[in-house]
C-alpha positions as CSV (number, residue, x, y, z in Angstrom):
1,M,-72.6,-65.8,-108.6
2,I,-69.9,-63.2,-109.2
3,T,-66.5,-64.1,-107.5
4,E,-63.5,-62.2,-106.8
5,K,-61.9,-64.8,-108.8
6,E,-64.0,-64.0,-111.5
7,L,-63.2,-60.5,-111.5
8,L,-59.4,-60.3,-110.8
9,D,-59.0,-62.9,-114.0
10,F,-60.8,-60.4,-116.0
11,E,-58.3,-57.5,-114.6
12,K,-55.5,-60.0,-115.6
13,E,-56.6,-60.8,-118.9
14,W,-57.2,-56.6,-119.7
15,N,-53.4,-56.3,-118.6
16,E,-52.5,-59.2,-120.5
17,S,-53.7,-56.8,-123.2
18,L,-52.0,-53.5,-122.3
19,V,-48.8,-55.4,-122.8
20,N,-49.9,-56.7,-125.9
21,N,-50.6,-53.2,-127.0
22,D,-53.6,-54.6,-129.0
23,A,-56.3,-51.3,-128.8
24,A,-59.5,-53.7,-129.8
25,M,-58.9,-55.9,-127.1
26,I,-57.8,-53.4,-124.6
27,G,-61.0,-51.5,-125.8
28,S,-63.4,-54.5,-124.9
29,F,-62.4,-54.7,-121.5
30,M,-63.5,-50.8,-120.8
31,S,-67.4,-49.2,-121.0
32,D,-67.6,-46.4,-123.5
33,D,-67.3,-43.5,-121.3
34,W,-64.5,-45.0,-119.5
35,I,-62.0,-42.6,-118.2
36,I,-58.5,-42.7,-116.5
37,V,-57.4,-40.5,-113.9
38,G,-53.5,-40.4,-114.3
39,T,-50.6,-40.1,-111.8
40,E,-50.5,-36.3,-112.8
41,G,-53.7,-35.5,-112.1
42,G,-55.4,-35.9,-115.7
43,I,-58.5,-37.4,-117.3
44,T,-58.0,-39.5,-120.4
45,S,-61.2,-40.6,-122.6
46,K,-61.1,-44.1,-123.8
47,A,-60.9,-42.5,-127.3
48,E,-57.7,-40.6,-126.3
49,F,-56.1,-43.8,-124.6
50,L,-57.1,-46.1,-127.8
51,G,-55.7,-43.7,-130.3
52,W,-52.6,-43.9,-128.1
53,I,-52.3,-47.0,-128.8
54,T,-53.3,-47.3,-132.2
55,S,-50.6,-44.7,-133.4
56,G,-47.7,-46.9,-130.7
57,D,-47.2,-43.2,-129.3
58,L,-48.2,-45.5,-126.3
59,T,-47.1,-48.9,-125.4
60,H,-46.8,-51.5,-122.2
61,S,-44.3,-53.6,-121.8
62,R,-45.4,-54.6,-118.2
63,M,-48.0,-54.4,-116.3
64,D,-48.1,-56.4,-112.7
65,S,-49.1,-55.8,-109.4
66,D,-47.6,-57.2,-106.1
67,M,-50.9,-56.4,-103.8
68,S,-54.8,-56.7,-104.4
69,R,-58.0,-55.6,-102.6
70,V,-61.0,-56.9,-104.6
71,R,-64.4,-56.4,-103.2
72,I,-67.8,-57.0,-105.0
73,Y,-71.4,-55.4,-104.4
74,E,-73.9,-56.8,-106.6
75,N,-73.2,-56.2,-109.6
76,T,-70.0,-53.8,-108.9
77,G,-66.7,-54.6,-108.8
78,I,-63.8,-52.4,-107.4
79,I,-60.1,-53.6,-107.6
80,T,-57.2,-51.8,-105.8
81,S,-54.2,-52.9,-106.5
82,R,-50.4,-51.4,-106.0
83,G,-47.8,-52.6,-108.7
84,T,-45.5,-51.4,-111.7
85,S,-46.6,-50.4,-115.0
86,A,-43.9,-49.9,-117.5
87,G,-43.5,-49.2,-121.5
88,K,-42.8,-45.8,-123.7
89,F,-45.2,-42.9,-124.1
90,K,-44.3,-40.3,-127.0
91,G,-40.8,-41.9,-127.1
92,Q,-40.6,-41.7,-123.7
93,T,-39.7,-44.9,-121.5
94,F,-41.9,-44.8,-118.3
95,V,-41.7,-47.6,-114.7
96,L,-44.4,-46.5,-112.7
97,Y,-44.8,-47.9,-109.5
98,E,-48.4,-46.9,-108.5
99,W,-51.4,-47.7,-106.9
100,S,-54.9,-48.3,-109.3
101,T,-58.3,-48.3,-108.5
102,S,-60.7,-49.8,-111.0
103,I,-64.5,-49.9,-110.9
104,F,-66.3,-52.4,-112.6
105,I,-69.9,-52.8,-113.7
106,H,-71.0,-56.5,-114.6
107,A,-73.8,-56.3,-117.2
108,N,-75.1,-58.8,-119.8
109,G,-73.2,-61.5,-118.6
110,K,-70.0,-60.0,-118.5
111,W,-67.4,-57.3,-116.9
112,Q,-66.8,-54.0,-118.1
113,C,-64.2,-51.0,-116.4
114,V,-66.0,-48.3,-116.4
115,L,-63.3,-46.1,-114.1
116,T,-59.6,-46.4,-113.4
117,M,-57.6,-43.7,-111.2
118,L,-53.8,-44.1,-110.8
119,T,-51.9,-42.7,-107.3
120,P,-48.3,-43.0,-106.9
121,A,-47.2,-45.9,-104.2
122,N,-44.9,-45.3,-101.4
123,D,-41.6,-47.1,-101.2
124,R,-43.0,-51.1,-100.9
125,A,-41.6,-51.1,-97.1
126,K,-43.9,-48.4,-96.0
127,D,-47.0,-49.7,-97.8
128,T,-49.5,-51.8,-96.0
129,T,-52.0,-54.1,-97.3
130,P,-55.6,-52.0,-98.1
131,G,-58.0,-52.6,-95.8
């Protein structure tokens, strides 16, 4: 049986690989057709995202969350969390406090993320736990 803890542990390992800026390891957590919808509304493919990591254009120094909601639906998992992503993109430092929703599929004995969507988070005092 697939558990919420198993999926949270998977996401934690993925976040650690992002902070380690290891493109091969990061890619192992994503499906081939993974995309991310950024806070500015653009869509980035897995190949483009990993290209930025490989070139050093994108580095992460922090990936953490202070609130998470996990749901498992048979072989599909969804994590919605609020947290901080920090690092540099093309020489510009960034620190983003955001909501992240990722959809995961469990197949062949392992999880893979198929989609991530980011949304700016409001002031911490005003946010509530997602229902």
